[in-house]
Structures are given as C-alpha cells and as structure tokens.
DOVO-96558 format. One record per residue (C-alpha): chain; residue in three letters; residue number from 1; z, x, y. Coordinates in Angstrom, 1 decimal. Each point is the difference from the previous one (the first is absolute). Example, Ala and Ser with C-alpha at 12.3 -4.5 7.8 and 13.67 -1.06 7.14 Angstrom:
2
{'A','ALA',1,{7.8,12.3,-4.5}}
{'A','SER',2,{-0.7,1.4,3.4}}
***
This chain:
254
{'A','UNK',1,{19.8,-29.6,-19.1}}
{'A','UNK',2,{-1.7,0.8,-3.3}}
{'A','UNK',3,{-2.8,-2.6,-0.1}}
{'A','UNK',4,{1.1,-1.2,-3.5}}
{'A','UNK',5,{3.5,-0.8,1.2}}
{'A','UNK',6,{-1.3,-1.8,3.0}}
{'A','UNK',7,{-2.3,-2.1,-2.3}}
{'A','UNK',8,{2.9,-0.8,-2.3}}
{'A','UNK',9,{2.2,-1.2,2.9}}
{'A','UNK',10,{-2.8,-2.1,1.4}}
{'A','UNK',11,{-0.4,-1.7,-3.4}}
{'A','UNK',12,{3.7,-0.6,-0.5}}
{'A','UNK',13,{1.7,-0.4,3.4}}
{'A','UNK',14,{-0.7,-2.9,2.3}}
{'A','UNK',15,{-1.7,1.0,3.2}}
{'A','UNK',16,{0.1,3.7,-1.0}}
{'A','UNK',17,{-3.6,0.3,1.2}}
{'A','UNK',18,{1.3,-0.2,3.6}}
{'A','UNK',19,{2.3,2.9,-0.4}}
{'A','UNK',20,{-0.7,3.6,1.1}}
{'A','UNK',21,{0.6,2.7,-2.6}}
{'A','UNK',22,{0.9,3.6,0.6}}
{'A','UNK',23,{1.0,2.5,-2.7}}
{'A','UNK',24,{0.3,3.7,-0.4}}
{'A','UNK',25,{-0.9,2.1,-3.0}}
{'A','UNK',26,{3.7,0.5,-0.8}}
{'A','UNK',27,{0.3,-3.8,-0.4}}
{'A','UNK',28,{-2.2,0.3,-3.1}}
{'A','UNK',29,{2.9,1.8,-1.7}}
{'A','UNK',30,{2.3,-3.0,0.8}}
{'A','UNK',31,{-2.6,-2.4,-1.3}}
{'A','UNK',32,{-0.4,2.0,-3.2}}
{'A','UNK',33,{3.8,0.1,-0.5}}
{'A','UNK',34,{0.2,-3.8,0.7}}
{'A','UNK',35,{-2.7,-0.8,-2.6}}
{'A','UNK',36,{1.7,2.2,-2.6}}
{'A','UNK',37,{3.4,-1.6,0.7}}
{'A','UNK',38,{-1.7,-3.4,-0.2}}
{'A','UNK',39,{-1.2,0.8,-3.5}}
{'A','UNK',40,{3.5,1.2,-0.9}}
{'A','UNK',41,{1.3,-3.3,1.2}}
{'A','UNK',42,{-2.5,-1.9,-2.2}}
{'A','UNK',43,{1.2,2.0,-3.0}}
{'A','UNK',44,{3.7,-0.3,0.6}}
{'A','UNK',45,{0.2,-3.7,1.2}}
{'A','UNK',46,{2.3,-2.3,-1.9}}
{'A','UNK',47,{-2.9,-2.1,-1.4}}
{'A','UNK',48,{-1.6,3.1,-1.4}}
{'A','UNK',49,{3.2,1.3,-1.4}}
{'A','UNK',50,{1.3,-3.2,-1.4}}
{'A','UNK',51,{-3.2,-1.5,-1.4}}
{'A','UNK',52,{-3.1,2.2,-0.2}}
{'A','UNK',53,{1.7,3.2,-1.1}}
{'A','UNK',54,{1.5,-1.8,-3.0}}
{'A','UNK',55,{-3.3,-1.5,-1.3}}
{'A','UNK',56,{-0.9,1.7,-3.3}}
{'A','UNK',57,{-3.0,-2.1,-1.2}}
{'A','UNK',58,{-2.0,-1.1,3.0}}
{'A','UNK',59,{-1.6,-3.5,-0.2}}
{'A','UNK',60,{-2.6,-1.6,2.2}}
{'A','UNK',61,{2.9,-1.8,1.8}}
{'A','UNK',62,{1.6,3.4,0.7}}
{'A','UNK',63,{-3.2,1.5,1.4}}
{'A','UNK',64,{-0.4,-3.0,2.3}}
{'A','UNK',65,{3.6,0.2,1.2}}
{'A','UNK',66,{-0.4,3.8,0.7}}
{'A','UNK',67,{-3.3,-0.5,1.9}}
{'A','UNK',68,{1.7,-2.7,2.1}}
{'A','UNK',69,{3.0,2.2,0.7}}
{'A','UNK',70,{-2.2,3.0,1.1}}
{'A','UNK',71,{-2.2,-2.3,2.1}}
{'A','UNK',72,{2.9,-1.2,2.0}}
{'A','UNK',73,{0.1,3.4,1.7}}
{'A','UNK',74,{-3.3,0.4,2.1}}
{'A','UNK',75,{0.8,3.7,0.4}}
{'A','UNK',76,{-1.0,0.5,-3.7}}
{'A','UNK',77,{-3.6,-0.1,0.9}}
{'A','UNK',78,{0.4,2.1,3.2}}
{'A','UNK',79,{2.2,2.6,-1.8}}
{'A','UNK',80,{-2.6,0.6,-2.8}}
{'A','UNK',81,{-3.0,0.0,2.3}}
{'A','UNK',82,{1.3,2.2,2.9}}
{'A','UNK',83,{3.2,1.9,-0.9}}
{'A','UNK',84,{-2.2,3.1,-0.8}}
{'A','UNK',85,{-1.7,-0.2,3.3}}
{'A','UNK',86,{3.2,0.0,2.0}}
{'A','UNK',87,{1.4,2.8,-2.3}}
{'A','UNK',88,{-3.1,2.2,0.6}}
{'A','UNK',89,{-0.1,-0.4,3.8}}
{'A','UNK',90,{3.6,1.3,0.2}}
{'A','UNK',91,{-0.5,2.6,-2.7}}
{'A','UNK',92,{2.3,1.1,-2.8}}
{'A','UNK',93,{3.6,-0.5,1.0}}
{'A','UNK',94,{3.2,1.0,-1.8}}
{'A','UNK',95,{1.8,-3.2,0.9}}
{'A','UNK',96,{-2.9,-2.1,-1.4}}
{'A','UNK',97,{-0.1,2.1,-3.1}}
{'A','UNK',98,{3.7,-0.7,-0.6}}
{'A','UNK',99,{-0.5,-3.7,0.5}}
{'A','UNK',100,{-2.7,0.1,-2.6}}
{'A','UNK',101,{2.4,1.8,-2.4}}
{'A','UNK',102,{2.6,-2.8,0.6}}
{'A','UNK',103,{-2.7,-2.6,-0.7}}
{'A','UNK',104,{-1.1,1.7,-3.2}}
{'A','UNK',105,{3.5,0.0,-1.4}}
{'A','UNK',106,{-0.1,-3.8,0.1}}
{'A','UNK',107,{-3.4,-0.3,-1.6}}
{'A','UNK',108,{0.3,1.0,-3.7}}
{'A','UNK',109,{2.9,-2.2,-1.1}}
{'A','UNK',110,{-1.8,-3.1,-1.0}}
{'A','UNK',111,{-3.5,-1.5,-0.3}}
{'A','UNK',112,{0.0,-2.0,3.2}}
{'A','UNK',113,{1.0,2.9,2.2}}
{'A','UNK',114,{-2.3,2.4,-1.8}}
{'A','UNK',115,{-2.9,-2.3,0.7}}
{'A','UNK',116,{0.8,-0.2,3.7}}
{'A','UNK',117,{0.4,3.7,0.1}}
{'A','UNK',118,{-3.6,0.5,-1.3}}
{'A','UNK',119,{-1.1,-0.9,3.6}}
{'A','UNK',120,{1.8,3.1,1.3}}
{'A','UNK',121,{-1.4,2.1,-2.7}}
{'A','UNK',122,{-3.5,-1.3,0.8}}
{'A','UNK',123,{0.4,1.1,3.7}}
{'A','UNK',124,{2.0,3.2,-0.2}}
{'A','UNK',125,{-0.8,1.8,-3.3}}
{'A','UNK',126,{-2.5,2.3,1.6}}
{'A','UNK',127,{2.6,1.2,2.5}}
{'A','UNK',128,{3.2,0.1,-2.1}}
{'A','UNK',129,{-1.4,0.3,-3.5}}
{'A','UNK',130,{0.8,-2.6,-2.7}}
{'A','UNK',131,{2.4,-2.1,2.1}}
{'A','UNK',132,{1.0,-2.5,-2.6}}
{'A','UNK',133,{1.4,1.6,-3.2}}
{'A','UNK',134,{-2.0,-0.8,-3.1}}
{'A','UNK',135,{2.1,-2.0,-2.5}}
{'A','UNK',136,{-0.2,-3.0,-2.3}}
{'A','UNK',137,{-0.7,-2.4,2.9}}
{'A','UNK',138,{-3.3,1.7,1.0}}
{'A','UNK',139,{-2.3,-1.8,-2.4}}
{'A','UNK',140,{1.5,-3.4,0.4}}
{'A','UNK',141,{-0.1,0.4,3.8}}
{'A','UNK',142,{-3.8,0.1,-0.2}}
{'A','UNK',143,{0.0,-3.3,-1.8}}
{'A','UNK',144,{2.4,-1.5,2.5}}
{'A','UNK',145,{-2.3,1.0,2.8}}
{'A','UNK',146,{-2.9,-2.2,-1.3}}
{'A','UNK',147,{2.3,-2.9,-1.1}}
{'A','UNK',148,{1.7,-0.1,3.4}}
{'A','UNK',149,{-3.4,0.3,1.8}}
{'A','UNK',150,{-1.2,-2.9,-2.1}}
{'A','UNK',151,{3.0,-2.1,0.9}}
{'A','UNK',152,{-0.3,0.9,3.7}}
{'A','UNK',153,{-3.7,-1.1,-0.1}}
{'A','UNK',154,{0.7,-3.2,-1.8}}
{'A','UNK',155,{2.9,-0.9,2.3}}
{'A','UNK',156,{-2.0,1.2,3.1}}
{'A','UNK',157,{2.7,2.5,1.1}}
{'A','UNK',158,{-1.9,2.1,2.6}}
{'A','UNK',159,{2.4,3.0,0.6}}
{'A','UNK',160,{0.6,1.1,-3.5}}
{'A','UNK',161,{-3.5,-0.9,-1.1}}
{'A','UNK',162,{-1.4,2.3,2.7}}
{'A','UNK',163,{2.4,2.8,-0.9}}
{'A','UNK',164,{-0.8,-0.1,-3.7}}
{'A','UNK',165,{-3.8,-0.3,0.7}}
{'A','UNK',166,{0.2,3.1,2.1}}
{'A','UNK',167,{1.9,1.9,-2.6}}
{'A','UNK',168,{-2.3,-1.1,-2.8}}
{'A','UNK',169,{-3.3,0.8,1.7}}
{'A','UNK',170,{1.1,3.4,1.3}}
{'A','UNK',171,{1.7,1.2,-3.2}}
{'A','UNK',172,{-1.3,3.0,-2.0}}
{'A','UNK',173,{-2.7,-0.8,-2.6}}
{'A','UNK',174,{1.4,-2.0,-2.9}}
{'A','UNK',175,{0.2,1.2,-3.6}}
{'A','UNK',176,{-2.8,-0.8,-2.4}}
{'A','UNK',177,{-2.3,-0.8,3.0}}
{'A','UNK',178,{1.6,-3.5,0.3}}
{'A','UNK',179,{-0.6,-1.5,3.4}}
{'A','UNK',180,{2.6,-2.3,1.6}}
{'A','UNK',181,{-2.3,-3.0,-0.8}}
{'A','UNK',182,{0.0,1.1,-3.7}}
{'A','UNK',183,{3.8,0.4,-0.1}}
{'A','UNK',184,{0.5,-3.4,1.6}}
{'A','UNK',185,{-2.4,-1.7,-2.5}}
{'A','UNK',186,{1.6,1.9,-2.9}}
{'A','UNK',187,{3.4,-1.4,1.1}}
{'A','UNK',188,{-1.4,-3.5,0.4}}
{'A','UNK',189,{1.0,-0.1,3.7}}
{'A','UNK',190,{-2.3,-2.6,1.6}}
{'A','UNK',191,{1.3,0.5,3.6}}
{'A','UNK',192,{-0.3,3.7,0.0}}
{'A','UNK',193,{-3.4,-0.2,-1.6}}
{'A','UNK',194,{-1.2,-2.4,2.6}}
{'A','UNK',195,{1.3,2.3,2.8}}
{'A','UNK',196,{-1.8,3.1,-1.4}}
{'A','UNK',197,{-3.2,-2.1,-0.3}}
{'A','UNK',198,{0.4,-0.9,3.7}}
{'A','UNK',199,{0.0,3.8,0.7}}
{'A','UNK',200,{-3.3,0.1,-1.8}}
{'A','UNK',201,{1.1,2.5,-2.6}}
{'A','UNK',202,{-2.7,0.7,-2.6}}
{'A','UNK',203,{0.5,-3.0,-2.4}}
{'A','UNK',204,{-2.0,1.7,-2.7}}
{'A','UNK',205,{1.7,3.4,0.1}}
{'A','UNK',206,{0.8,1.5,-3.4}}
{'A','UNK',207,{3.1,1.8,-1.2}}
{'A','UNK',208,{-0.1,3.0,-2.4}}
{'A','UNK',209,{-0.6,-2.4,-3.0}}
{'A','UNK',210,{-2.9,-1.7,1.8}}
{'A','UNK',211,{2.0,-3.2,0.5}}
{'A','UNK',212,{-0.5,-1.9,3.3}}
{'A','UNK',213,{2.6,-2.3,1.6}}
{'A','UNK',214,{-1.7,-2.9,-1.9}}
{'A','UNK',215,{0.5,1.8,-3.4}}
{'A','UNK',216,{3.7,0.4,0.8}}
{'A','UNK',217,{0.4,-3.6,1.3}}
{'A','UNK',218,{-1.5,-1.3,-3.3}}
{'A','UNK',219,{2.2,2.2,-2.1}}
{'A','UNK',220,{3.0,-1.1,2.0}}
{'A','UNK',221,{-0.9,-3.6,-0.6}}
{'A','UNK',222,{0.3,-0.9,3.7}}
{'A','UNK',223,{-2.4,-3.0,0.5}}
{'A','UNK',224,{0.7,-0.1,3.8}}
{'A','UNK',225,{-0.9,3.7,0.4}}
{'A','UNK',226,{-3.1,-0.3,-2.2}}
{'A','UNK',227,{-1.2,-3.0,1.9}}
{'A','UNK',228,{0.6,1.7,3.3}}
{'A','UNK',229,{-1.9,3.2,-0.9}}
{'A','UNK',230,{-3.0,-2.0,-1.4}}
{'A','UNK',231,{-0.1,-2.2,3.1}}
{'A','UNK',232,{-0.1,3.1,2.2}}
{'A','UNK',233,{-2.9,1.3,-2.0}}
{'A','UNK',234,{1.4,2.4,-2.5}}
{'A','UNK',235,{-2.7,1.1,-2.4}}
{'A','UNK',236,{0.6,-1.5,-3.5}}
{'A','UNK',237,{-2.6,2.1,-1.6}}
{'A','UNK',238,{1.6,3.4,0.6}}
{'A','UNK',239,{0.8,1.9,-3.2}}
{'A','UNK',240,{2.9,2.4,-0.6}}
{'A','UNK',241,{0.0,3.3,-1.8}}
{'A','UNK',242,{-0.2,-1.9,-3.3}}
{'A','UNK',243,{-3.0,-2.1,1.2}}
{'A','UNK',244,{2.1,-3.1,0.3}}
{'A','UNK',245,{-0.1,-2.5,2.8}}
{'A','UNK',246,{2.9,-2.1,1.3}}
{'A','UNK',247,{-1.4,-2.8,-2.2}}
{'A','UNK',248,{0.3,2.1,-3.1}}
{'A','UNK',249,{3.7,0.5,0.9}}
{'A','UNK',250,{0.5,-3.7,0.4}}
{'A','UNK',251,{-1.6,-0.7,-3.4}}
{'A','UNK',252,{2.3,2.5,-1.7}}
{'A','UNK',253,{3.0,-1.9,1.4}}
{'A','UNK',254,{-1.1,-3.4,-1.5}}
***
C-alpha cells in the first residue's frame, strides 16, 4: 500500500498496525477517485447546502462552525496532502478528469464551496490549468482560508488545521510581498499568527510598503496579536518605507 495510506489507517483505525497491506498501481486510480468523490460529498452534504451555502456575511461564529464541520471528516487532511501523489502514480486518466469536471461544476456556486474547491485548484492547477473558475468568490475565499485556519487553531481542530496549513505554506508567493504571518497579523487573527510563529516564519519580514507584521497588528488595533509578536521577539525598531516604526503608527491612532 502507498505508505501515506498505511500511515493514515494506522492513525485512525484501531489495531490497523497489525494488518498487512497490499496494493497495485491501478489501485491509486481508485484512491484518487474516492478522494475526489469524498470532496464532492463534503460540498453537496445537507449541512453544507442548507446552512453554509446560504451564509452571505460570514461571522466568527460561522467560521468556527465551518471549521468544525470540515474537521469532522479526517479525510480532509489526507485528501489535500496526498491526492496528487495517488493521481501522479496512476498518471493522467480520462475517468479521473471527468470526475474533476463534475466536482468543478459544484464549486463556483457559493462562497463555502468555492473555498473548499481552492484545495483542488491548489493541487491540480498545473495539470489541468485553472481548475476553479475565477469569479467574485475568489478574493473572499482567500480571507476565509485565514479566518477558518484561525478558528481551527483556536479550537484545536487537527485535520482542517493541517490541511489549511499545508495549503498556506505551499501557496504561490503572495501579492505585495506579504507573508502569511503578515496577513494573519493584518487581520488580527491571534490563533493563525501564533501558528505561523511556531513555524518560525520571519517575524520581521517586510511587505512592499516596508511594514512588518507588527506594523499591521498595530494598525489593526489587535492588542492580542501585538502582544504575541512582541513576546516572540518582533523588532519594534524597524522602520517602514516612510521611516516610521510600529510605535509611530500607534501614536497616530491615539
């Protein structure tokens, strides 16, 4: 069996470590199809259809509920982390391509499904082009990613937290040279900021304006994020392109 599948089963199935695993290369096609169908199920489930797809203005409570919903399915993490590996072992396949097309048709209707579909785009865009159509949900989907990651971190939801962390850290370079730590601080997301600090991201990295995560946290007015960054050693003396420190930004807000 593909080692990743074996490790997943050992983590989730009692006594699975005692089982013997055998798998052919063709089985990777079946695993890929299963993971795609699993994501289709996540998108089309009654809870998704009757609640999340109808949310127009997302609140912190909605982000938490969505994180909890996604975390209930442990295959979320496995799908995001390994679906491409199974796909590549079997190679391009017409049946798999058709399944992806069916999945894509369900993705662009609302914000909640578009966000979930960004996982598929992240893994398959180099093989199938721009998998997820660009529409009005694209920009807000990026915001959802950080807010749901923050909720998953604060609620200690391992499956969706790991999936989002993988997607964030392996994404293409961000606009305006903003790191994931800067974006989290800019949004005032203490949980996400803490997690990126755990990853030892450069706490003093600057964006295109010369602002660090601390500059953005001060501008946002998030006392928790400012305290967190300072406690973790963020340099309070760094000046932006206008020669201003985070303290200058704080004084302006008084």
